N, C-alpha and C positions, 0 to 999 in steps of 0.2 A: 425482468431478472436478469441481470447479467451472467450467471453461473449456470442457468437451465439450459442454455444451449450448449455450451460445452459438455456439460455434465450429461445430456442426451446423446451427443456425439461419441462420448467415451463409451457409454453404453451400447451404442450401435457398432463401435469397434470390436467389444467383446463378442456380440453377436454374429459378427462376420468372421470373427477367429473360429467360433464354435461351428459355423455353416463350413469354412473351409476345412475344418478337422473331419467333418461328418463326409464332405466330399472326397477327402483324400484317402480317410480311414486309417490313418498312421498318425500317432501322435507325434512320435519324432519327426516324421516329415513337416507337419504343420509347424512344430516347434523350429525346424530349420529353416522354414520360410519366414518365419519372424526375425529369425537370427540373420538370415541374408538381408533383410530389410534394415537392419540395425548395424551390421557390420560390414556388409559388403560381400561381394563374391569370394574373394580371397580368404577373408577372415572368418566368415560364417561356418567354414567347415573345423574350424579350430576351437570354436566355442563348446564350453563344457555346458550343457544345457541344464543340468541340474543345478551346478554353481550359478547360473545365470538366472535361474528362478529365485534362488535365496536372496537375490538382491533386492526383491521386491519389499525387503523389510526397511530400505532407505528410504521408501516413498512415505513412512510415517513420521519423518523428522519434518521440522517446521518448513524450512525454505523450499525442499523438494515438494512439500505439500501444497505449498503457494503456487508453485510452478506447474503442478498438475492440475489443479482445481480450475485455473484459468484457461487450461490448453484443452483441444479439441480431441486428443489422442491420450489413451493412457501410456505409463511408461511401458516400455516394451519387456522389462522385466516381470512387470505385473502381468502383462498379457501371456507371457509363457507360463507363468505359474498358475494363472486362471485356467488356463488350457489343461495344464495337468490335473488341477483339482476338479474341473468339470469331466474329464475324461475318467479318473479314479472313481468319481461319484458314480457316473453311467454303469461302469465296469463292476462296482460293487468293492473297489479296493480301498486301503486306508487313505483318507485326504489329507493332503498336505495343510498346515494351518494357513488361515487367508493372512493377507497383509494387514500390518496393524492399522489402526483408525488415525485419520487425520487430526492435527489439533484444531481446536476450534476456532482460534484466531485465524489460522491459514484461510480460512473462507473470506474472513474481513480484509485481509491483505490481498487476496486474490481479486476482489471488486476493483481495487485501486490499481491493480498490476495487470491487469488482462488486457488483451487488445481492443476489446469491444470500447472500453472504458479508459482508454489512454488519454482521450481529450478531456475527460475529467480532471485525470491526475495531473495534467498540465495546467489546467483552470485552479486546481488547489495550489498548485506550486507558485504559479504566477501570483495568487491572491495572497499567499503567505508571506512572499517577498515584498510585495506593495503594502501589506499590512506592516511589516518589519520596518519599512522605511516612513510611511506615512504617520503611524501612531506616534513616535518620538516628536516629529516636526508639528503634529498637531498639538501635541502637549506643550510644547515650547511656544507656539501661537497664542494658545490661551493663557499661558504664564504673562506673556507680552501683554496681551490684551487687558487682562486684569490689572497689570502695573499700570498701564496708561489710563485705564479707567479709574484707578483710585487716585492718581496724580491730578486728573481733572475735575474729581468731585471735591477736593480739599478746598475751603474758602481762602483765598489769600488775605491774611490778616495784616494790618500794618505793624510794622516793628514796635515793641513796647518802648523803647528808648526814644525813637522819634516823638511819641506822643507825649513824653515827659518832657523833653526839649520844647517842644510846642507850647505846652502848659507853662513852663516856666517863664517862657519869652513873653507870653501874654500878660502875666503878673509883674514883670519888670517895666519899669517906665523907660521909655525911649529915650535915647540922647537928645533929641529935638524939644522936648519937654522944658 
C-alpha cells in the first residue's frame, strides 16, 4: 500500500513531538521549536502560535489533504495544534477541536501524486497520450481495410449495354453474306 508508509511516518512525527514536549516540559518551547523548523531563526520569534495552530483547518481542504496524505510529515500547523491538544488533554484543560477530516477522494489522488508512485503516474500519462494518438489512427485503418475488402469482394459484371450489342450483332447478317 503506497499510503501506509507516509501515514506511519506522520504518526511517528506526532510521537516525536510529544516526546520533545515531555523532555522540554514547556508547551510554548516545544511549539517554538516547531516554528523554528517552519519559519527559520529570524521569523520564528514573530510567529503567533495560537494563530498558527488555527491554520490546521486548511488541511481539510482537498488539495492540501492530497499533499499531506502523500507526505511523510504532517503540516506544521497540525503538529503545533496537536501538541496543544495533547498537552491540554494531559493537564485536564479544555481541548481545542481536532483538524477537519480529509476528503475521501484525496486518498485516491494521493496514490497517483505521491513520490513512491511517480513512475506509475508517468506510465499512466504516457499510455493516455499513446491511446489518444493510436485509437483514431486504428479506427481509420479499420475503415480503409473494410472499404478495400468490400471493393475486392464485388464480382466484376460485364456492362449490360455490351451484352445487348453483342446479341444484336450475332442476329444481324454479316456484310460478307
